[in-house]
N, C-alpha and C positions, 0 to 999 in steps of 0.2 A: 581779785578780780571780781568784776558778777558773775556768775555760771548759769548758760542756757540749762536745759532740760539736762537733771541726769538720766544714763544710760545703763549706768551698770557703776554696781558696789561690791569690791571684792575687798579680800583679806589686807593687801595692802595699795592699793589705791580705787581710784572713784573714779569713772568716763565721766564725762559732760558730750551733750551737744554741741557750737557751736555755729555761727551765722552761714559758713560754710559745712554747707552737704557733706562734703570731701573731705573738711578736718575735724577730727574730734580733740578734746584738752584734757589731759590726765593729772588728778589730782595724786601725788604720794603722800602716805599718811604715814604716820609714827607709828601705830600698829604694826605688833610684831605676834606673826603665832607660827608655830613646829607640830610637827605629829601631826599631820590635819588636822589644825588650829584645837587641837585637846589642851594644846598649851599655847597661854595668851599672856601678851606683857606690851609691854611701849618701853621703845628706843626713844629717845629725844632725841630728835633732829634727823632721825634717820630717813623721811620722806625728803628733806633735801639734800643729804649726803649720795642718796640715791640717783634722785631726778639727774643733780649735778652728774653724777659719778657715769648714767648710762648714755647723758648727751656726749661727754665726749668721748664713750666708746663708740656713741653711734655714729658718729660724724667721724672716726678716723676710722671705722670698717669701713662708709662711707667712700674715704677717701683708697681704700684699697679692695675698691667693685661689687663690694656686698651693699645690697639693696635693705634699706629698713626703713622703718614708718617715721622716725625725726623729721619734725618739722622745725619748731624751735623751741625755747623756754622763756616764754611770758615772767614768770616768777621763779625765782628759786628750787618750789615744789611742786611749779606745772612745765607740762611740754603739752605740745601742741605737738600731732601727730596724721598721718594720713587713717583713714577710715579702711580697716581691713577687714575681712570675715576670717576669724581665728579658725584655724586649723585644728580639731580638738585632741590635738597631740605633742607631747612635751616629750621634746630630743634630748636626753640627757648625753654628752661627751665625758668621759673620766681617761682620764692621764694617768691617773694611781687610784690603786683601790684606796677605796674609803667607805664611811658610812655603809649603809642597807648595802654595798657588794660585800662586804668583807661579814654581816654578819648569814648574809644568802648564798656565799657559797665558801666561807671558811680563809680567802684569802687572806694572807696578814696587810695591814694597813701598811700602807706607801710603797707594796706590788707596782712594780712598773708595770701598766698594761701599754702593750709594739707589737702591734700600732692600736691608738687610742681604740678603746672600746665605745661604742656608739647605741644606745638604747632608747627605744617609744615606749611610753610612758601612755596611758587615757587620761585623758584630763579631764577628770569625773571626780567630786571631793566626793559624792554617795557610797561611791566603789570603791575609794581611800586609791586613787590614779596607778592601778593597777602595772603591772607590766606587760607588755603584748610582743607576742611573736608576728611574721611577716605575715604568717598566715592568719592569723587572728586577724591583724587588720584590713586583710583583704574580705574574709569573712563581715567584720562588722563595716564593712564600705566607709572609713574615715577617711584613706586617702586614695586617690587612684595609683598603680604601681608608682607610674614615671613619679610623681610626686615624692611619693615615698623617697626615690633614688635620686630625688633634688634636695630632700629635706636632709638626706645622709650626707649630699656631695655638698651643701651648704652649711652644715653642720661641721664637718669635718676641715673648710675651708674655714668657717671662725676660727674654728682650734688652733688653727694654722698661726692665723693674725693674733688672736688676743695670747696664745704661750708665748709667746714671740715679746708682743709688749709690755708682757707682765714682767716677765723677766728681767724686761731695761728698769723694772720698778723693783728689782729684788725681792720677786712675788712670786711663789711657785701656783699655777692653775693646776688642781689638781682632779678638779671637776667642777662640769658646771649645766644650770640647765637654762635650753632654751622654748621660744616659740614664736611661730610665724603666723603668716595672715595670708590670704588671697586678695590682692586688691583688685581694682576695677577694670586689669586688663588682664587677668588668672595671671599674675604673676607671683610668687611666694617671692614676701618679704620676709626679713626680721622683725619681730614685734617685743612686745610686754616690757624686757630690764634686762642691766645686765648690769649686777650691781653682788654685795655679801651676801645679801637676800640669796640671788640665784646662782652663785659660787661659791666655790673653799679653796678657802685662799691660803697659803702657807706662807708666813715671815721667813725668808731666807739667813736674815742673821738670827735666827732664831733655832735650837734644836731641839730643845724640850717640846714631847708632841702637845700637849697644852699652853706652853707661852705663843707655838709660833702659830695659832688660828688666830683670822686676822678674820673671819664672819662670821654668820648666824650659827654654826654651831659652836660660839662663846654664851650664844641665848640658849640654847637646844641643851646644853651640854652644864647650864650655869656655875659659864668659868670666870661670870665676872666682867670690866671691863668693857662692855661689848661696845660702850660709843665709841669711846679712845680708840676704839680697836678699826670702826668702821674710819672713824679721820683718818688716821694714818691711810689707811688704802686708796682712799680718797685724796690725800694731801699727796699719796706719791702719783695717782695716777693724772692729777692736771698739773703736775713736773713734767711730762715727759707732752712734746707736741704730738698735736694729729696728722 
């Protein structure tokens, strides 16, 4: 389709204006980055896979009462979304210890976190997306105390819904990153995407710690078979009803 004005280009998506001021168009790219963009590459077909998966999961979450920015998908790698002001906080929910949490704490990979761990990170590439305490959130005025409490509550609700959904797919939702925005009614709603780029996903049919990986860790850790892993996740997700 023809594009309107480009508003923003990030590592994984391009955002365009549309004729409707309240609706934006997101184009999902095949570009892949890791370690704060120090590693770059391409995952063929990733944009289409992530767009389709995010669309399905956004609609599923909406049906469960979680507000999202999703409007529709005019094509395989394009999503129309409601215009929001993005809150510069990445909310990470962890069900099992993995990745940076293990490196920073010494917890063994796969350690169950009960209740789930909710963490806030400053969405700022120049600073390396640092971990934030609630006191730092307050000092930096990135969100009000009420908004921080709501971000935590929404993240835990989303985790509850997504964990059950992926369980039905034979996949363990290890951890994931969420982004939120504020709409014209000052309502916090889920934005960005939910995909193998933003979730750590383990295949329950595999016990080998490398073979079970179905997410961007395959790219980060040079495990190979990246495109096939993304496609397997999508196939399982689309097989589940909204």
